[in-house]
C-alpha positions as MATLAB code, in Angstrom:
seq = 'XXXXXXXXXXXXXXXXXXXXXXXXXXXXXXXXXXXXXXXXXXXXXXXXXXXXXXXXXXXXXXXXXXXXXXXXXXXXXXXXXXXXXXXXXXXXXXXXXXXXXXXXXXXXXXXXXXXXXXXXXXXXXXXXXXXXXXXXXXXXXXXXXXXXXXXXXXXXXXXXXXXXXXXXXXXXXXXXXXXXXXXXXXXXXXXXXXXXXXXXXXXXXXXXXXXXXXXXXXXXXXXXXXXXXXXXXXXXXXXXXXXXXXXXXXXXXXXXXXXXXXXXXXXXXXXXXXXXXXXXXXXXXXXXXXXXXXXXXXXXXXXXXXXXXXXXXXXXXXXXXXXXXXXXXXXXXXXXXXXXXXXXXXXXXXXXXXXXXXXXXXXXXXXXXXXXXXXXXXXXXXXXXXXXXXXXXXXXXXXXXXXXXXXXXXXXXXXXXXXXXXXXXXXXXXXXXXXXXXXXXXXXXXXXXXXXXXXXXXXXXXXXXXXXXXXXXXXXXXXXXXXXXXXXXXXXXXXXXXXXXXXXXXXXXXXXXXXXXX';
ca = [
     -18.545  -12.459  -23.762;
     -21.198  -14.772  -23.491;
     -19.333  -16.985  -20.857;
     -18.695  -13.820  -18.703;
     -22.624  -12.887  -19.164;
     -23.323  -16.638  -17.628;
     -20.568  -15.961  -14.966;
     -22.667  -12.590  -13.758;
     -25.869  -14.064  -13.673;
     -24.654  -16.813  -11.636;
     -23.165  -14.191   -9.668;
     -26.197  -12.004   -9.339;
     -28.851  -14.490   -9.072;
     -30.303  -14.665   -5.803;
     -29.186  -11.076   -4.630;
     -30.900   -9.819   -2.059;
     -30.360   -6.117   -0.557;
     -28.012   -6.329    2.441;
     -28.574   -4.736    5.464;
     -28.009   -0.319    5.991;
     -24.578    1.005    6.687;
     -25.303    3.159    9.452;
     -22.698    6.763    9.991;
     -22.670    7.049   13.486;
     -20.739    3.956   14.029;
     -18.351    5.377   11.019;
     -17.997    9.148   12.683;
     -17.655    7.178   16.068;
     -14.972    4.915   15.806;
     -12.952    7.129   13.177;
     -13.102    9.967   16.091;
     -11.910    7.610   18.658;
      -8.843    5.793   16.615;
      -7.491    9.133   15.231;
      -7.359   10.676   18.527;
      -3.825   11.749   19.809;
      -4.465    9.154   22.687;
      -3.769    6.526   20.416;
      -0.854    8.333   19.716;
      -0.956    7.485   15.855;
      -1.467    3.622   15.968;
       2.274    3.257   15.405;
       4.029   -0.310   14.201;
       5.990   -1.359   17.710;
       4.394    1.537   19.562;
       1.678    1.602   22.393;
      -1.002    3.418   20.336;
      -0.957    0.309   17.790;
      -1.521   -2.090   21.096;
      -4.105    0.122   21.806;
      -5.931   -0.029   18.369;
      -5.041   -3.609   18.619;
      -7.039   -4.050   21.803;
     -10.135   -2.098   20.741;
     -10.248   -3.780   17.633;
     -10.279   -6.891   19.191;
     -13.065   -5.907   21.516;
     -15.151   -4.288   18.646;
     -15.179   -7.827   16.768;
     -16.050   -9.864   19.521;
     -18.919   -6.827   20.928;
     -20.480   -7.884   17.118;
     -20.566  -11.350   17.920;
     -17.616  -12.432   14.958;
     -16.493  -15.988   16.038;
     -12.351  -15.857   16.842;
     -10.080  -17.090   14.519;
      -7.089  -18.074   15.836;
      -8.180  -20.379   18.212;
     -10.415  -18.293   21.096;
      -8.289  -14.935   20.253;
      -9.324  -12.739   17.342;
      -5.453  -11.902   16.903;
      -3.063  -13.509   14.316;
       0.500  -12.913   15.328;
       2.866  -11.399   12.615;
       6.921  -11.727   14.005;
       8.324   -8.151   12.756;
      11.637   -6.636   13.218;
      12.471   -2.962   13.361;
      15.284   -1.182   12.694;
      16.330    2.602   14.111;
      19.101    4.255   12.796;
      21.013    6.031   14.869;
      22.075    9.067   12.883;
      24.380   10.601   15.321;
      26.534    7.314   15.167;
      25.878    6.661   11.284;
      27.742    8.556    8.263;
      26.836    7.835    4.325;
      29.105    9.950    2.301;
      30.973    9.560   -1.563;
      34.237    9.846   -2.824;
      34.859   11.917   -6.243;
      37.464   12.827   -8.527;
      38.137   15.825   -6.700;
      37.245   14.589   -3.097;
      34.983   13.763   -0.410;
      31.374   14.977   -0.910;
      29.283   14.941    1.860;
      25.534   14.205    2.432;
      23.066   15.678    4.799;
      20.481   13.135    6.600;
      17.334   14.215    6.237;
      17.942   17.212    3.182;
      20.070   14.828    0.821;
      19.557   11.687    1.816;
      17.762    8.938    4.214;
      18.439    5.394    4.723;
      18.714    2.671    7.224;
      19.282   -0.641    7.084;
      17.962   -3.019    4.815;
      18.922   -6.480    6.029;
      17.746   -6.699    9.521;
      21.511   -6.494   10.844;
      22.789   -3.722   13.681;
      25.819   -3.127   11.530;
      27.498   -2.313    7.922;
      30.422   -0.694    6.834;
      30.079    0.546    3.092;
      32.926    1.421    1.251;
      31.959    0.354   -2.283;
      32.504    1.461   -5.819;
      29.019    3.468   -7.379;
      26.806    2.628  -10.489;
      23.922    4.259  -12.025;
      21.182    1.276  -12.816;
      18.972    3.404  -14.586;
      15.525    2.559  -13.228;
      16.857   -1.250  -11.382;
      14.129   -3.396  -13.313;
      14.725   -6.831  -14.552;
      11.205   -7.497  -16.214;
      11.248  -10.474  -18.279;
       7.396   -9.918  -19.694;
       8.543   -6.598  -20.676;
      11.646   -7.936  -22.695;
      13.438   -5.050  -19.876;
      16.553   -5.821  -18.125;
      18.725   -2.750  -16.596;
      21.300   -5.055  -15.417;
      22.518   -6.776  -18.274;
      24.513   -9.444  -16.587;
      26.599   -6.488  -14.489;
      27.717   -7.892  -11.064;
      26.204   -6.040   -8.576;
      27.927   -8.241   -5.461;
      28.820   -5.452   -3.019;
      28.567   -2.220   -5.447;
      26.456    0.903   -4.616;
      23.687    1.543   -6.633;
      21.672    4.304   -7.659;
      18.457    4.167   -9.246;
      15.603    5.975  -10.705;
      12.312    5.859   -9.173;
       9.481    4.759  -11.233;
       9.957    3.086  -14.435;
      10.093    3.657  -18.194;
       7.498    5.550  -19.980;
       5.328    4.411  -23.012;
       6.488    5.542  -26.293;
       4.525    6.244  -29.741;
       5.677    2.789  -30.939;
       5.167    0.782  -27.601;
       2.157    2.850  -26.028;
       1.532   -0.134  -23.153;
       5.054   -0.411  -22.667;
       5.056   -0.953  -18.534;
       1.314   -0.391  -18.946;
       1.480    2.859  -20.586;
       0.584    5.786  -18.162;
       0.044    3.207  -14.960;
       3.090    2.142  -13.029;
       3.263   -1.643  -12.538;
       4.596   -3.413   -9.915;
       8.102   -3.179  -11.164;
       8.480    1.049  -10.862;
       7.539    0.252   -7.397;
      10.901    1.533   -4.613;
      10.343   -1.609   -2.812;
      10.363   -3.614   -5.992;
      13.693   -1.913   -6.486;
      15.386   -2.726   -2.935;
      14.156   -6.417   -3.320;
      16.054   -7.130   -6.740;
      19.186   -5.136   -5.695;
      19.156   -7.048   -2.805;
      18.698  -10.422   -4.787;
      22.328   -9.138   -6.584;
      24.108   -8.752   -3.754;
      24.338   -5.342   -3.977;
      26.084   -3.191   -0.757;
      23.349   -0.819   -0.707;
      20.801    1.138   -2.969;
      19.561    4.747   -3.247;
      16.525    5.450   -5.370;
      16.675    9.382   -6.769;
      13.526   10.700   -5.695;
      11.819   12.977   -7.921;
       7.807   14.452   -7.231;
       6.557   13.639  -10.171;
       7.698    9.924  -10.501;
       7.671    9.341   -6.951;
       3.824   10.713   -6.842;
       4.493   12.178   -3.449;
       6.754   14.897   -2.528;
      10.255   14.559   -0.817;
       8.841   14.939    2.512;
       6.636   11.878    2.557;
       9.413    9.768    1.737;
      11.789   11.348    3.936;
       9.168   10.450    6.201;
       9.249    6.734    5.861;
      12.577    7.280    6.873;
      11.915    9.393    9.774;
      11.941    6.662   12.766;
      11.968    3.009   13.337;
      11.346    1.149    9.694;
       9.702   -2.664    9.897;
      10.082   -5.476    8.033;
       8.964   -9.420    8.460;
      11.490  -11.403   10.172;
      14.133  -12.745    8.804;
      12.838  -11.332    5.327;
      16.327   -9.815    4.355;
      17.576   -7.457    1.970;
      20.179   -4.762    0.887;
      22.419   -3.592    4.179;
      21.536   -0.103    3.201;
      18.634    1.246    1.588;
      16.919    4.246    0.855;
      16.161    7.552   -1.062;
      18.221   10.426   -2.989;
      16.770   13.875   -3.440;
      16.642   14.514   -6.960;
      18.905   17.618   -6.613;
      21.604   15.966   -4.482;
      21.865   12.942   -7.335;
      21.899   15.947   -9.772;
      25.131   17.330   -7.648;
      26.522   13.963   -7.166;
      26.222   12.815  -10.482;
      27.942   15.913  -11.950;
      31.467   15.771   -9.527;
      31.381   12.300  -11.342;
      31.441   14.181  -14.856;
      27.819   12.462  -15.723;
      24.573   14.618  -16.392;
      21.125   13.397  -14.595;
      19.177   14.354  -17.484;
      21.359   12.626  -19.843;
      21.267    9.573  -17.700;
      17.795    9.755  -17.330;
      17.183    9.662  -21.706;
      19.316    6.779  -22.058;
      17.744    4.866  -18.920;
      14.425    5.050  -21.062;
      15.861    2.595  -24.002;
      16.193   -1.098  -23.923;
      19.734   -0.972  -25.011;
      20.697    0.808  -21.654;
      23.513   -0.483  -19.701;
      24.694    0.466  -16.298;
      26.772    3.051  -15.557;
      30.161    2.653  -13.496;
      30.469    5.978  -11.840;
      33.868    7.336  -10.693;
      32.800    7.294   -7.134;
      32.732    5.465   -3.582;
      30.164    5.396   -1.178;
      31.597    5.492    2.048;
      29.675    5.298    5.210;
      28.814    3.523    8.527;
      25.336    1.948    9.710;
      24.559    2.242   13.085;
      20.855    0.970   13.951;
      19.271   -0.407   17.431;
      16.987   -3.601   16.760;
      14.080   -5.532   17.965;
      12.197   -8.593   17.306;
       8.485   -8.206   18.305;
       4.942   -9.118   17.887;
       2.541   -7.388   15.691;
      -1.071   -8.719   15.247;
      -3.769   -8.837   12.345;
      -6.664   -9.007   14.063;
      -9.950  -11.235   12.717;
     -13.219  -11.657   13.038;
     -15.300  -14.636   11.250;
     -19.150  -14.379   10.049;
     -20.095  -17.713    9.142;
     -21.764  -18.112    6.019;
     -25.719  -19.597    6.089;
     -25.553  -22.108    3.598;
     -24.561  -25.937    4.483;
     -22.539  -25.885    1.030;
     -21.332  -22.471    0.336;
     -20.537  -21.318    3.973;
     -16.559  -23.428    3.107;
     -15.689  -20.373    0.878;
     -15.067  -16.764    2.176;
     -15.105  -13.444    1.023;
     -12.473  -11.101    2.959;
     -13.113   -7.277    3.773;
      -9.663   -6.229    4.948;
      -8.560   -2.662    6.395;
      -5.145   -2.150    8.194;
      -5.000   -0.323   11.263;
      -1.813    1.087   11.146;
      -0.301    4.669   10.761;
       3.273    6.489   11.390;
       2.333    6.569   15.438;
       4.565    9.248   17.290;
       7.871    9.848   15.198;
      10.362   12.948   16.973;
       7.983   13.851   19.301;
       5.113   14.034   16.347;
       1.505   12.255   16.611;
       0.710   11.160   12.756;
      -2.901   10.425   13.808;
      -3.935    9.216   10.476;
      -7.573   10.058   10.330;
      -8.095    9.041    6.300;
      -5.342    7.120    6.084;
      -6.500    4.753    7.445;
      -8.805    5.648   10.311;
     -11.603    6.142    7.713;
     -11.479    2.196    6.705;
     -10.988    1.009    9.469;
     -13.719    2.897   10.906;
     -16.164    1.904    7.871;
     -15.021   -1.839    8.041;
     -16.275   -2.153   11.455;
     -19.962   -0.300   10.409;
     -19.779   -2.828    7.721;
     -19.426   -5.486    9.967;
     -22.345   -4.361   12.262;
     -24.597   -4.514    9.313;
     -23.334   -7.679    8.378;
     -23.865   -9.880   11.148;
     -27.686   -9.263   11.612;
     -28.358  -11.300    7.924;
     -25.449  -13.365    7.426;
     -24.899  -14.301    3.534;
     -24.580  -17.576    2.295;
     -20.737  -18.114    2.350;
     -18.787  -16.984    5.002;
     -17.606  -13.076    5.576;
     -14.134  -12.088    6.893;
     -13.148   -9.115    8.507;
      -9.706   -8.483    8.820;
      -7.813   -5.383   10.462;
      -4.356   -5.815    9.017;
      -0.652   -4.663   10.745;
       2.166   -3.027    9.185;
       0.607   -1.469    5.638;
       2.791    1.438    6.239;
       5.636   -0.470    6.215;
       5.089   -2.425    3.020;
       2.141   -4.602    3.568;
       3.193   -6.388    6.522;
       0.008   -7.886    7.734;
      -1.584   -8.890    4.144;
       1.545  -10.807    2.961;
       1.794  -12.151    6.542;
      -1.365  -13.478    5.993;
      -1.533  -14.720    2.724;
       1.898  -16.928    3.455;
      -0.211  -18.156    6.410;
      -3.975  -17.818    5.690;
      -6.713  -17.908    8.377;
      -9.086  -19.665    5.691;
      -8.215  -21.703    2.640;
      -6.806  -19.401    0.003;
      -8.522  -21.768   -2.519;
     -11.919  -21.430   -0.726;
     -11.148  -17.224   -0.242;
     -13.201  -15.796   -3.541;
     -12.642  -11.965   -3.304;
     -10.449  -10.015   -1.074;
     -12.341   -6.334   -0.726;
      -9.783   -3.573    0.924;
     -10.879   -0.443    2.763;
      -8.407    1.831    2.361;
      -8.846    6.448    2.531;
     -11.981    6.756    1.798;
     -14.024    9.658    1.188;
     -14.573   12.700    3.621;
     -16.146   14.909    1.068;
     -19.599   14.371    0.025;
     -21.713   11.762   -1.750;
     -20.872   11.042   -5.525;
     -22.020    9.913   -8.043;
     -19.370    6.827   -8.734;
     -16.619    5.244   -6.763;
     -12.794    4.527   -7.841;
     -12.274    0.568   -8.591;
      -8.914    0.565   -9.417;
      -7.558   -2.556  -10.908;
     -11.416   -3.573  -11.180;
     -10.640   -4.630  -14.969;
      -8.241   -7.366  -13.660;
     -11.376   -9.519  -12.431;
     -14.729  -10.071  -12.983;
     -15.298   -7.719  -10.072;
     -15.967   -4.659  -12.725;
     -18.769   -6.249  -14.332;
     -20.626   -7.044  -11.021;
     -19.716   -3.816   -9.146;
     -21.961   -2.078  -12.425;
     -24.884   -4.130  -11.128;
     -24.246   -3.691   -7.810;
     -24.078    0.164   -8.042;
     -26.907    0.698   -9.698;
     -29.597    0.703   -6.786;
     -26.901    3.185   -5.144;
     -26.777    5.722   -8.730;
     -23.096    4.790   -8.153;
     -20.927    3.727  -11.270;
     -17.408    2.322  -10.328;
     -15.026    4.654  -12.536;
     -13.425    2.315  -15.322;
     -10.247    2.752  -17.244;
      -8.722    4.720  -14.482;
      -5.216    6.216  -14.839;
      -2.872    4.717  -12.035;
       0.575    7.136  -12.383;
       0.980    7.001   -9.013;
       0.997    2.540   -8.681;
      -1.559    2.794   -5.818;
      -3.174   -0.500   -7.315;
       0.079   -2.271   -5.666;
       0.522   -0.219   -2.417;
      -2.406   -1.362   -1.025;
      -3.450   -4.403    1.046;
      -5.554   -6.225   -1.448;
      -2.719   -6.634   -3.608;
      -0.942   -9.854   -1.529;
      -4.268  -11.405   -2.269;
      -4.675  -10.550   -6.113;
      -1.114  -11.789   -6.366;
      -1.611  -15.231   -5.538;
      -4.818  -15.327   -7.779;
      -7.507  -13.995   -6.190;
      -9.952  -11.207   -7.764;
      -8.717   -8.387   -5.235;
      -8.625   -4.551   -4.984;
      -9.509   -1.189   -3.053;
     -13.078    0.392   -4.042;
     -13.336    4.185   -3.143;
      -8.785    4.139   -2.991;
      -8.403    7.473   -3.486;
      -5.529   10.248   -2.496;
      -6.777   13.044   -4.493;
     -10.591   12.458   -4.832;
     -11.211   13.294   -8.282;
     -14.930   12.400   -8.082;
     -18.163   13.409   -9.588;
     -19.515   15.111   -6.610;
     -23.278   15.537   -6.205;
     -23.118   18.977   -4.601;
     -20.906   21.746   -5.705;
     -18.470   19.404   -8.048;
     -15.659   21.635   -8.693;
     -14.922   23.204   -5.349;
     -15.566   19.292   -3.727;
     -12.858   18.544   -6.035;
     -10.766   21.300   -4.733;
     -11.430   20.661   -1.645;
     -10.195   16.650   -1.791;
      -7.422   17.600   -3.548;
      -6.004   19.311   -0.061;
      -5.739   15.911    1.502;
      -2.385   15.722   -1.309;
      -0.771   18.028    1.238;
      -1.937   15.836    4.444;
      -1.184   12.533    3.318;
       1.322   10.715    5.610;
       1.868   14.329    7.803;
       0.707   15.238   11.328;
      -2.267   17.517    9.750;
      -3.761   14.191    8.648;
      -6.249   14.466   12.075;
     -10.091   14.020   12.387;
     -12.732   17.218   11.711;
     -15.936   16.741   13.230;
     -17.999   18.975   10.507;
     -16.571   16.381    7.421;
     -19.752   15.222    5.617;
     -19.653   11.162    5.473;
     -22.470   10.738    3.223;
     -19.975    9.780    1.171;
     -18.087    7.219    3.238;
     -21.333    5.971    3.894;
     -22.047    5.520    0.113;
     -18.742    3.682   -0.297;
     -19.390    1.283    2.631;
     -22.531    0.495    1.482;
     -21.272   -0.205   -2.258;
     -18.355   -2.130   -0.601;
     -20.970   -4.250    1.828;
     -23.192   -5.012   -1.561;
     -20.095   -5.779   -3.440;
     -19.693   -8.377   -0.973;
     -22.607   -9.753   -0.401;
     -23.412  -10.241   -3.999;
     -20.105  -12.533   -4.147;
     -20.799  -14.438   -1.060;
     -24.562  -14.902   -2.111;
     -24.010  -16.079   -5.678;
     -23.922  -19.668   -6.828;
     -20.237  -18.747   -9.039;
     -17.703  -17.073   -8.004;
     -15.308  -14.167   -9.499;
     -12.581  -15.193  -11.573;
      -9.132  -13.387  -12.536;
      -9.262  -12.208  -15.780;
      -5.485  -11.191  -15.800;
];
């Protein structure tokens, strides 16, 4: 504790109040970026290109320095794969004959390996949760040969038990419960295909969210690789499919909760054909630098990030993405506007990332090819889906306990009468779903202050009614109705932006630097 106290004292020494974040820039940027004119800022779409142009112009207008020669744009090579549904099929053959599945209603899928054609003719295995986690003493694969097999697996991860209350971090989803991790593990083992069985509680979002992610073109970093087929299977369809194979989904789920679970070969074969149109193209992170004022410390930097992309246009519908993530882009720009008037001792970098909705693509690309040395990047504060309801007494700080940032946030929040939330449950695995995570994964203290989908906050005005209003966003998340409303009370968003600026400034001005704890 003494070491932590000394570290905190070092971080807060010399801290002065940073400039003030204003509401009007937030409102103006959000109104524009979430306007249908921007067409939902889709990856590989015209609306995304327009957003990049706008953001680069804004960073230039603020006086931030370009970070890629004389450009604000960092190229990220992306591959797009769009399933041609009319030419693609996926079905199963059981003991009593063929079993058809309907795309959209029963199943959604696409190419996972970046190839235009794939033929599926493979035996099916139920893989439990599809997790291999040595740190948990857990292996659902048990040495089985998955090459050329078609894998079905449950979403999320095994629940904690009385005997093991901290198994897979108790009530919190870990990285092992994420669908993306499951896809990657299956691909590493040579699977011909993998479907994650969706259930709303386990996924923490309903079928429409999972389905919408496969409605249009899907994207990955170029040359990443993967299984030939990846996707989601509706729980009701999975139940019927397993029943046709003489198995019961609930019984299999119960068995999968045990460490001694073994994969269950099913009396099913997956048969299908994928036809995708492919394209390779660049997307861009947009980055600007505010150099530090201290001759020595300016060689280190604090990063502020927010993803600019949303879902774009799908089947003629515009997914405007006002909260996700127009609120965050606008707030980052307002913070940058405030910051340039009074540079900190360390440098500050403002990064608008691409492809977050496709799997944190821009953030991962940045970490793989950083514009500033990672060893001299002292923290990363990410803006994500901020408060549109009203001012509060608290702010989400999910993952704060993983570094000394939580101790610092307690001190920074006091003048704002804003306390970082502690001991937050994370059943949806939000900590692993936003652009701070690639930075944290390489040991940089990082999180997304204020990130919430349900807005379960301590509101100053009409607390219960405000929380009920905030929860309505759960029905707007990744839907066409996530649109900007000029009547929103943005005082809470300004609070969050000011807190993030104050926290970043405290880090940037301190003698010491924050450190990871776990």
